[in-house]
C-alpha positions as CSV (number, residue, x, y, z in Angstrom):
1,M,-22.9,-6.8,-51.1
2,R,-21.9,-3.2,-51.9
3,P,-18.6,-2.5,-53.6
4,A,-15.8,-1.8,-51.2
5,S,-15.5,1.7,-52.6
6,E,-19.0,2.4,-51.5
7,N,-18.7,0.7,-48.1
8,L,-15.5,2.6,-46.9
9,D,-14.9,6.2,-46.0
10,P,-12.2,8.5,-47.5
11,P,-8.8,8.3,-45.7
12,R,-9.5,11.6,-43.9
13,R,-12.4,10.0,-42.0
14,R,-10.1,7.3,-40.7
15,G,-7.6,10.0,-39.6
16,L,-10.4,11.9,-37.8
17,L,-11.2,8.9,-35.6
18,I,-7.6,8.4,-34.6
19,D,-7.1,12.1,-33.9
20,R,-10.2,12.2,-31.7
21,A,-8.9,9.3,-29.7
22,F,-5.6,11.2,-29.1
23,V,-7.6,14.2,-28.0
24,A,-9.5,12.1,-25.5
25,I,-6.3,10.8,-24.1
26,G,-4.9,14.4,-23.9
27,V,-8.0,15.5,-21.9
28,L,-7.5,12.7,-19.4
29,L,-3.9,13.7,-19.0
30,L,-4.8,17.3,-18.4
31,L,-7.4,16.4,-15.8
32,G,-4.9,14.1,-14.1
33,S,-2.3,16.9,-14.0
34,V,-4.7,19.3,-12.4
35,A,-5.7,16.7,-9.8
36,I,-2.1,15.8,-8.9
37,A,-1.2,19.5,-8.6
38,V,-4.1,20.4,-6.4
39,F,-4.1,17.4,-4.1
40,W,-0.3,16.7,-3.9
41,S,2.1,19.2,-5.4
42,V,0.6,22.4,-3.8
43,P,0.4,20.9,-0.2
44,A,3.9,19.4,-0.5
45,I,5.4,22.7,-1.6
46,R,3.7,24.6,1.2
47,E,4.9,22.0,3.8
48,A,8.4,21.9,2.3
49,T,8.9,25.7,2.4
50,A,7.6,25.8,5.9
51,T,10.3,23.5,7.2
52,A,12.9,26.3,7.0
53,D,11.0,28.0,9.9
54,W,10.5,24.9,11.9
55,A,12.2,24.4,15.3
56,S,15.5,22.5,15.5
57,A,16.4,19.6,17.8
58,T,19.3,17.2,18.3
59,A,18.6,13.7,16.9
60,E,20.2,10.3,17.2
61,I,20.5,8.3,14.0
62,V,19.2,4.8,14.8
63,H,19.3,3.4,11.3
64,S,20.9,4.5,8.1
65,E,21.2,2.6,4.8
66,L,21.2,3.1,1.1
67,K,18.3,1.2,-0.4
68,V,19.0,-0.2,-3.8
69,E,16.3,-1.1,-6.3
70,T,17.3,-3.0,-9.5
71,S,15.2,-3.1,-12.7
72,H,15.8,-5.0,-15.9
73,S,14.7,-3.8,-19.3
74,E,15.8,-4.8,-22.8
75,G,18.9,-6.6,-21.5
76,R,20.0,-3.6,-19.4
77,T,20.2,-3.4,-15.6
78,T,19.3,-0.1,-14.0
79,K,19.8,0.7,-10.3
80,S,18.1,3.5,-8.3
81,Y,19.1,4.6,-4.8
82,T,17.0,5.8,-1.9
83,P,18.3,7.0,1.4
84,V,16.7,5.4,4.4
85,V,17.5,7.3,7.6
86,R,15.5,6.8,10.9
87,Y,16.2,8.9,13.9
88,L,15.0,9.7,17.4
89,Y,14.7,13.3,18.6
90,T,13.6,15.0,21.9
91,V,11.0,17.8,22.0
92,P,9.4,19.7,24.9
93,R,6.1,18.4,26.3
94,G,4.5,20.2,29.2
95,D,7.0,20.6,32.0
96,G,9.3,17.9,30.5
97,T,10.4,16.3,27.3
98,V,9.5,13.3,25.1
99,R,11.5,11.4,22.5
100,L,9.9,10.9,19.1
101,A,10.8,9.0,15.9
102,G,11.2,10.4,12.4
103,D,12.2,9.0,9.0
104,R,11.6,11.8,6.5
105,V,14.7,13.1,4.9
106,D,12.9,16.0,3.1
107,I,9.7,16.7,1.3
108,A,9.1,16.0,-2.4
109,A,12.8,16.5,-3.3
110,M,14.3,15.4,-6.5
111,R,17.5,13.5,-5.6
112,T,20.4,12.2,-7.7
113,D,22.1,9.0,-6.9
114,A,25.1,11.0,-5.7
115,D,22.9,13.0,-3.4
116,S,21.3,9.8,-1.9
117,R,24.8,8.4,-1.2
118,S,25.9,11.6,0.4
119,I,22.9,11.7,2.7
120,V,23.6,8.2,4.0
121,R,27.3,8.9,4.2
122,E,26.8,12.1,6.3
123,H,24.2,10.4,8.6
124,P,25.7,7.0,9.7
125,T,24.0,5.0,12.4
126,G,24.9,6.2,15.9
127,R,25.8,9.7,15.0
128,S,24.0,12.8,16.3
129,C,22.6,15.5,14.0
130,T,20.2,18.4,13.9
131,I,16.7,18.0,12.5
132,R,13.7,20.3,12.1
133,Y,10.3,19.6,13.6
134,D,7.0,21.5,13.4
135,P,6.4,23.3,16.7
136,A,2.7,23.1,16.3
137,A,2.9,19.3,15.6
138,P,6.2,18.1,17.0
139,W,5.6,14.6,15.6
140,R,6.2,16.0,12.1
141,S,9.9,16.3,11.3
142,V,12.5,16.3,8.5
143,L,16.2,15.5,8.5
144,R,17.0,18.6,6.5
145,P,15.0,21.7,5.6
146,Q,14.6,22.9,2.1
147,G,13.4,25.6,-0.2
148,T,10.8,25.3,-2.8
149,P,10.8,21.6,-4.0
150,W,10.4,22.2,-7.7
151,G,10.4,18.4,-8.1
152,A,6.9,18.4,-6.8
153,W,5.8,20.0,-10.2
154,F,7.6,17.3,-12.3
155,F,4.8,14.8,-12.7
156,P,1.9,17.2,-13.1
157,G,4.1,19.3,-15.4
158,L,5.0,16.3,-17.5
159,M,1.3,15.3,-17.8
160,L,0.4,18.9,-18.6
161,V,2.9,19.1,-21.5
162,L,1.9,15.7,-22.9
163,G,-1.8,16.4,-22.5
164,T,-1.5,19.7,-24.2
165,M,0.4,18.1,-27.1
166,F,-2.2,15.4,-27.4
167,V,-5.0,17.9,-27.5
168,V,-3.5,20.7,-29.6
169,L,-1.7,18.8,-32.4
170,P,-4.6,16.4,-33.2
171,G,-6.9,19.4,-32.9
172,F,-5.1,21.2,-35.7
173,A,-5.1,18.0,-37.7
174,I,-8.9,17.5,-37.3
175,R,-9.5,21.1,-38.4
176,A,-7.3,20.6,-41.5
177,K,-8.9,17.3,-42.5
178,K,-12.4,18.7,-42.2
179,T,-11.6,21.7,-44.5
180,I,-9.4,20.0,-47.2
181,K,-11.2,18.2,-49.9
182,R,-9.8,14.8,-50.7
183,P,-10.9,12.3,-53.3
184,S,-12.5,9.2,-52.1
185,A,-10.3,6.1,-52.1
186,E,-10.5,2.6,-50.7
187,I,-9.0,2.1,-47.3
188,D,-6.9,-0.9,-46.6
189,R,-9.4,-3.2,-44.9
190,I,-6.8,-5.5,-43.4
191,G,-4.9,-2.6,-41.9
192,M,-8.1,-1.1,-40.5
193,R,-9.2,-4.4,-39.1
194,N,-5.8,-5.1,-37.5
195,F,-5.6,-1.6,-36.0
196,G,-9.1,-2.1,-34.5
197,G,-7.9,-5.5,-33.1
198,C,-4.9,-3.8,-31.5
199,L,-7.2,-1.3,-29.8
200,V,-9.3,-4.1,-28.5
201,I,-6.3,-5.8,-27.0
202,V,-4.9,-2.6,-25.4
203,G,-8.4,-1.8,-24.1
204,G,-8.7,-5.3,-22.6
205,I,-5.4,-4.8,-20.7
206,F,-6.7,-1.5,-19.4
207,V,-9.8,-3.3,-18.1
208,L,-8.2,-6.5,-16.9
209,V,-5.3,-5.0,-14.9
210,P,-7.3,-2.5,-12.7
211,T,-10.0,-5.2,-12.2
212,I,-7.4,-7.6,-10.8
213,F,-5.9,-4.7,-8.7
214,A,-9.4,-3.8,-7.4
215,G,-10.0,-7.4,-6.3
216,F,-6.7,-7.5,-4.3
217,W,-7.3,-4.0,-3.0
218,I,-10.7,-5.0,-1.7
219,V,-9.3,-8.1,0.1
220,F,-6.3,-6.5,1.7
221,A,-7.4,-2.9,2.2
222,G,-10.9,-4.0,3.1
223,G,-9.5,-6.1,5.9
224,E,-7.6,-3.1,7.2
225,A,-10.7,-1.0,7.0
226,A,-12.9,-3.7,8.7
227,E,-10.3,-4.0,11.5
228,A,-10.1,-0.2,11.9
229,A,-13.9,0.1,12.0
230,A,-14.0,-2.7,14.6
231,T,-11.5,-1.1,17.0
232,A,-13.1,2.3,16.6
233,A,-16.4,0.8,17.7
234,W,-14.9,-0.7,20.9
235,I,-15.9,0.8,24.2
236,P,-14.0,3.9,25.2
237,V,-12.5,3.7,28.7
238,E,-10.3,5.9,30.7
239,A,-6.9,4.4,31.5
240,T,-3.7,5.6,33.2
241,I,-0.6,5.7,31.1
242,E,2.3,4.0,32.7
243,E,4.8,4.1,29.9
244,A,5.0,5.6,26.4
245,A,8.3,5.9,24.7
246,F,10.4,4.8,21.7
247,E,12.8,1.9,22.2
248,P,15.8,1.5,19.8
249,V,15.9,-1.9,18.1
250,A,17.6,-3.4,15.1
251,G,16.5,-1.4,12.1
252,G,15.4,1.7,13.9
253,A,13.0,2.1,16.9
254,I,9.5,0.9,17.9
255,P,7.0,2.5,20.2
256,K,6.6,0.9,23.6
257,V,3.5,1.6,25.7
258,R,1.8,0.3,28.9
259,Y,-1.4,1.4,30.4
260,R,-3.8,0.2,33.1
261,W,-7.6,0.5,33.6
262,R,-10.5,-0.9,35.6
263,R,-13.6,-2.4,34.3
264,D,-16.4,-4.4,36.0
265,G,-14.5,-4.1,39.3
266,R,-11.3,-5.7,37.9
267,E,-8.0,-4.1,37.0
268,H,-6.5,-4.8,33.6
269,A,-3.2,-3.8,31.9
270,S,-2.1,-3.9,28.3
271,T,0.9,-3.1,26.1
272,T,-1.0,-3.0,22.8
273,L,-0.6,0.2,20.9
274,T,-2.8,-0.7,18.0
275,L,-4.0,-3.8,16.1
276,G,-2.1,-2.7,13.0
277,T,1.5,-3.5,12.2
278,V,4.0,-1.7,14.4
279,S,7.6,-1.9,13.1
280,P,10.7,0.2,12.7
281,E,9.6,0.9,9.1
282,N,6.5,2.8,10.3
283,A,7.6,3.9,13.7
284,A,7.3,7.6,12.8
285,R,3.6,7.1,12.2
286,W,3.1,6.6,15.9
287,S,5.0,9.6,17.1
288,E,1.7,11.6,17.5
289,A,0.3,8.9,19.8
290,I,3.4,8.8,21.9
291,F,3.5,12.6,22.2
292,H,-0.1,12.7,23.6
293,A,0.4,9.6,25.9
294,V,1.8,11.3,29.0
295,P,3.0,8.8,31.7
296,G,0.9,9.3,34.8
297,A,-1.9,11.0,32.9
298,V,-5.3,9.7,32.0
299,A,-6.0,8.8,28.3
300,T,-9.0,7.3,26.5
301,I,-8.4,3.7,25.3
302,H,-10.7,1.4,23.5
303,V,-11.7,-2.0,25.0
304,D,-13.0,-5.0,23.2
305,P,-16.6,-5.5,24.5
306,A,-16.3,-9.2,23.9
307,N,-13.0,-9.5,25.7
308,P,-12.5,-6.8,28.4
309,T,-8.8,-7.8,28.8
310,E,-8.0,-6.7,25.2
311,A,-7.6,-3.0,24.4
312,V,-5.8,-0.6,22.1
313,L,-4.4,2.8,22.8
314,V,-4.8,4.0,19.2
315,P,-8.0,2.7,17.5
316,G,-8.3,2.4,13.8
317,D,-9.5,5.3,11.6
318,P,-12.2,3.8,9.4
319,T,-12.8,7.0,7.6
320,R,-9.1,7.1,6.5
321,E,-9.1,3.4,5.5
322,W,-12.4,3.6,3.6
323,G,-11.0,6.7,1.9
324,F,-8.0,4.7,0.7
325,I,-10.3,2.0,-0.6
326,A,-12.5,4.5,-2.4
327,A,-9.5,6.3,-3.9
328,G,-8.0,3.0,-5.1
329,L,-11.3,1.7,-6.5
330,G,-12.0,5.1,-8.1
331,G,-8.7,5.1,-9.9
332,A,-9.2,1.5,-11.1
333,A,-12.7,2.3,-12.3
334,L,-11.5,5.3,-14.3
335,T,-8.7,3.2,-15.9
336,A,-11.2,0.4,-16.7
337,A,-13.7,2.9,-18.1
338,F,-10.9,4.3,-20.4
339,G,-10.2,0.7,-21.5
340,I,-13.9,0.1,-22.3
341,V,-13.9,3.2,-24.5
342,V,-10.8,2.0,-26.3
343,I,-12.4,-1.5,-26.8
344,L,-15.5,0.1,-28.3
345,Q,-13.4,2.3,-30.6
346,G,-11.5,-0.8,-31.7
347,H,-14.8,-2.6,-32.5
348,R,-15.9,0.5,-34.4
349,F,-12.8,0.3,-36.6
350,R,-13.3,-3.4,-37.2
351,R,-17.0,-2.8,-38.2
352,R,-16.0,0.0,-40.6
353,A,-13.5,-2.3,-42.2
354,A,-16.1,-5.2,-42.6
């Protein structure tokens, strides 16, 4: 066996490996900040600034509460507050009007706990207020308009700052260590081996957690996507809309529909909006369907070919569902790939200390 002094690198070589690992993390943070800014921040800012020019309507608050989330860390209890306000508002439709549901307070706003309390206090259940809705898409609404939501830049900005620090500072260190001549010296084998072992453990966590997430995501989201694909493939049939409105219930409102159609010489009727979950928590999601379902008019429904008595007014969107699955699995794959890189780096450290 060669002497330890011949088998180990100078201290600056060990530092170069660590610095390069930080640079790699910084590059990932920079790419992540750009992706969040392009796909979320910019669209959110455009939509938020546009709300100031949206049309106004009188709304009835059907549910208002201050949602409290409690977290525990290092013996300390922290509480965060989120305003939950659900409302019904009336907009023009053809020669008449229709009542839609909304639940957005604002868009990408940064709120303090005091602001959240104030929103709920000023909008109690049963009170009327003025909301804004998009004239081009009346099912999109906000409780209050706003200017530029600078909070939309918080997460990409934070990632940008951290990523820049992780790239620039280790970059200068790498350059300095390559130019400065240092005498050779033995590296602490135990320290190097332990450091490599820590990297292996951390990398294993980065691989294990997204792998478990991906498994659950495939089971639950895959079921939603399969159901969406199934209803989208059902037979399209023309039906007459008899009722389409929102009905106030405990916790908010739910969409209520009824339509009638004929198939194979027989008349059928249904009150099924969709096979997905319909509840006060997601009532605003169905406002577009209610807006387009005009009582007395003809609409296209989807009928189950295996059971002509079963139909849905709103079929699933398999493209959207599969897109969610792809996004989730893609994020899990990137995280797991990063974990594999960390594991390989840890093994490299342990081999160099052997």
